[in-house]
N, C-alpha and C positions, 0 to 999 in steps of 0.2 A: 767752606760751603756753609756749615752751620752758623758761623759768625755773620755771614751775609743775610741769612734768613732772620736771625735775631735783630739785626739792624733795620731790616725791611719792616718787621713787626713793630719795632719801637718807633720807626719813622712814621709809618702810616698811623700808628696809634697816637703819636704826638699831635699829628695834623689834625685828626678827627677829634680828639679831645679838645684841642684849642679851638676848633670851630664849633663844637657843641657848647664850650663854655661861652663863647661870644654870643652864641644863639640864645643861651639862657640868661644873660646879662642885658642884652639890648632890648629895648622896648619899642622899637620902630618897625616899620614894615621891611627895612633893610636886613632885619634879622633872618629873614627866611633865605636869604642868599647863603648865609652860613650854614644853615641846615642842609640846603641842596649841596653845598660844597662838601660837607661831611658824608652825605649820601653817595655823591660821586666818588670820592676817595675810597669809601667802603667797597663800592661796586668794583672799582678798579682793582682793589686789593684782592677781592674774591675771584676776579677773572684771572689774576695772575698767579695766585697761590691757591691750588685746589685741595691741598691736604687738610683733613679735618683738624689736625692738631694746630696747624698754623692759624686757621680761622678762629678756633676757640681762644688761642692765645691773643689774637688781635682784638677780639671783643672783650676779653677779660682786661687786658692791659689798657684798652680805651676806657672802660668804665673806672678802673682805678684811677688813672691819670685825670679823668674828668672831674672826680671828687677831689682830687688833690688841688687842681686848679680852682675849683669852686671854693675850697677852704681858703686858699691863699687870697682869693678876691675878697672873701668875706672878712678875713683878718685885715686886709688893706682898707676896706670900707670902714671898719670899726675903728681903725687907728686914725683915719681921717675925720671921724666924727667925734673923737674924744676931746673934751675941752682941755685947753692948755693949763698946766699947773701954775 
């Protein structure tokens, strides 16, 4: 049962972090759909899991994954803009 809860937190956190990363990288009006998707997934998680520990874990894992995704994207963009040797 504990493994299922951990997988739920990781799954929802991955989804929300990916959607928030897309929201922060896209500069079009379409970006707000990603924000609404992350909000919807967060509300769905909060409805489904009412334990305070699960909610804190979801928020903290989402924030950590968001920063990891943002770092990976920044490294990718920096590598694309490097001049060839």
